[in-house]
N, C-alpha and C positions, 0 to 999 in steps of 0.2 A: 403364244409365248408364256403368258401368265400361268397356263396349265402346267407346262414343264417346270417352271420355277416353283410352283406350289408343290408339285410332287417331290422336288428336291428338298424343299423345306420340311415336308412331312417325313422324309427319310432321315434328315438330320435330327428332327425332333424325336423320332423313335430312339435313335442312338443316344442322344443327349439325355433323355428321360431315364433310360436304362443306367447310364453311368452316374447320373445324379442320384438315382435311387440307391446305387451301391455306396455312394458317399455317406448315406445315412448311417452306415456302420461306424463311421469315423466322426461325424459331426451331427449336432442337433439340427432341428428343422430349419430355423432361420439362417444359420451360417451355410447350410447346404444349399439353400436357395440363393444366397449372396454370391456363391462361387460363379454363377453364370454371368454376373455383372462385373465382378472384380477381375476376372480373366478375359471376359468378352470385350470390355470397354477399351483396353489398350489395343486390341486387334482392330476394332472399329476406328480408333483414333489414327492408327498407322495407315489404314486404308483411305481415310479422309485426307491425310497429309500427302499420300501418293497421288490421289485423284485430283485434289484441288491445288496442291503445291507443285509436285514433280511434273505432272502432265498438264497443269494449268487449266483444268476444266472449270467452267463457270460455276462459282459458288452461289447457290440460291440465297436470296435475301429474305429472311423470315419476317413475316408481318407480326404485329404485336400479339395477335390472338394465337399465334403458333405456340408460344411458350406455355401458357396455361393448359392448352390442349395436350401437348406432348408430356408435360409434367403429370397431368392427371392420368394419361395412358400408362406412363412408367410406374406410377404408384399402384395403379390397378393391377398391373402385371406382377409387381412384387407381392401384393396381397394374394393374387391368384396362385402364384407359385407356392407360397407358404401354405395356403389352404390345400393345394393338391398333395404336397408332401405329407401334410398332417393327415389327410385322408388315407394315404397309403399306410401310414403308421398305425392309425386307429383300426383299420380293417384289412383290406388287401387291395391289390392293383385293380382287380376287375370291378369291384363296387365303386371305387373312386373314379375309375375311368368312365363308367357309364353315365355318371351324373355330371362330370365335367363336360361331357359332350353336349349338354344342354346349351352350350355356347352357340351351337348352330342356330337355334331359334332366337336366343338372346341377341346375337349379332344382328340377325334380320330385324328384330324389333327395334333395337337401338338405332340401326342405320335408317330404318323407315321413319322413326319419330324425330331424330335429331339431325340426320343428314339428308332427308328427303329422298332416300334410295329404296323405296318400297318394292318388294318383289311382286311379280304377277301371282294371281290366285293359284295357278298350277305349280308355281315355284314353292309356295308355302306347303302345298300337298307333298311335293317331292322332299322338302326338308323334314317333314314329319315322318315320311317313309324312311329317310336316312336315320333319324333318331330311333325309330322303332327297330331297325336292324341293329343298331348299336346296343340297345337295351336287350335284344334277343341274344346277341353274342355274350353279354355279361351274365345272362340267366337263360342258357340254352334249353333247359328242361321245362321252364315255365316262365314266360315273359312277365307275368304279373308279379313274380318275385321281386323284380326291380322296384315296382311301385310300392310293395309292402315294406320295403326297407327305407322308404323316403324319410322316416323319422330317425334313422340311425345316424349317430354323430359323424361317421365317416361319409355318409351320403350327404349330410348337410355341408360338410367341408367340400365335398365334390361340387355341389351346387354353387357354393361361394366361389370356388375356383373357376367354374364356368362363367359366372358373372364377371369376375375380374378379367378373364381373358377376352370376354366379349367387349367390355369397355375398352380394353387395351387395343384390340383389333380395330374398332371403330375410330378410336382416337388417333392411331397411327395413320389410318387412311385419311382422316380429316386434316391432320397436321401436314402430311406429305403433299396433299393436293393444295394446301394453302400456299405452297412455295412457288406457284405459278405453273408454267407449261414447259419448263426446261426438261432435259433428259431425265427419264425415270430413275436411272441409277443415281444421278446426282442428288435428286430430291430424297430418294429412299435412304441413301447413305448418310446425308446430313441429319435426317430425322432419326435414324437409328443411333448415330453417334451421340447426338444430344440426349436422347432418351437413356442410353446406357450410362452416360455421364451423370445424369440426374439420379438414376437408380443406384449407382455406385456411391454417390454422396449421401443420399437419404438412408439406404440400407446400412452403409458403412458407419454413419454417425450413430445410428440406432445401436449397432453392435459395440461401438466404442463406449457408449453410455451404459450398456447393460451386460455385455458379455465379451470382455476383451480377451479372455483366454481362448474362446472359440475363434475369435478373429485371428489370433496367432496360429491356431491350428489349421486354418484355411491355407495359409502359406507354408506351414510345415508339411502338409500333405499335398504339395504342389504337383507331384507326379500323377496323383489320381485326379487332381482338380483341373489341370491344364486341358485334358481332352474334353471336359465339360465346357470349358470356356470356348474352345475352338469350335466345337459342334454347335454351341449356343449362338456364337457370333455368325457362323455360316447359316444356321437356320433362321435367325432373326433377320439377317440381310435378305434372305430369299422371301420371307414373309413380307418384309417392308416393300420390296420391289413388286411383289405380286399385288398387294393392296394398293399400290400406286397405279398399277396398270388397269385394275378392275375393282369392282365393289368388294368390301370386306366380307359380305355374305357369301358370295361365290367362292372366295378364297378359303374361308373357314369351313365351308361345306365340303369342298374338294379335299381339304386337309384331313377329313375323316377317313380317307383312304389309308391313312397310316395304320388303322386297325386291321384292315384287310391285308396290308403288306406284312404286318407282324404275323397274322394268321397264316399267310402263304409261306413265310420263312419257316415257321414252326413245322409246317407240314412237309415242305420240300427239303429243307436243309437239316432240320432236327429230327425228321422222320416221326413226328408226333401224330397220333391218330385223332381224328375228329368225327363228330356225329353228322348225320344228314341235316339236323337242325342247325348246326353251326355253319355248314356250307350254305344253307338257305338264308341264314341271317346275313352272311357275308354278301350274298347276292343282293339282298334287300338294301344294304348300305350302298352298294355300287349303283343300283337302280335309282336310289334317292339322289346320290351325287350327280349322276348324269342328268337326272330330271331338273335339278336346280340350275345346272350349267346351261341346259338347252331351253328350259321353260321359264326360268326365274328372271 
């Protein structure tokens, strides 16, 4: 079940990232990142009211340590989102994307050190294979080009984004699992709603203090912003459920399939041509993903 949910999350994320990137034409980096929380939180709150109020599902009781964990995860995701959008602005989508995908390894390291969820040796090998494929897709003519660009500001922002998302993934997993052994949906939904609420307050307060005009623009451009919020809430819900059902490392590694999905869409739907190297790189990503799931 977690595999299907993760694939859905990856699909929502592709669509959300594309729409959020389009918002950069109307909004600065930080407000464009805030859209996913401002419009996503009300949807999560309604889902919680329906689940725990209307249907009377059991509301998990958060332990004390749940709050700092989920707050840290939410802030890490805010910083990761800002860094990702900044990376796109500084350079381009490909360079930012390849470095943010270091989250595959970072999630594995954080989960091993702080959550005691170490992968098997062959799982580490498979994760490295997956990352190699991602790097090859970003630099299909010469894979070492990605390494040569590591000092580029856009690359550094991509690495920062990867770290932020890795901390967020591990934190969501830990916070959700701290809620006991109740239904996965109940635990994931409460975790997501609390995190989005914290993110809305923190990011919103920062904008109130520093850029009120952009905060107004977020709601002025509601037609363009609402799809981002809907896709973000749907994607975040799927990520939260997935990491509740299995380890964050497996979920985030399988999530790299989004690159292959985007590649397939461009070839089949948009009729774009690709090289043999790009096909080989896509295959390498899939091999790595399958390896982590089967051997990790």
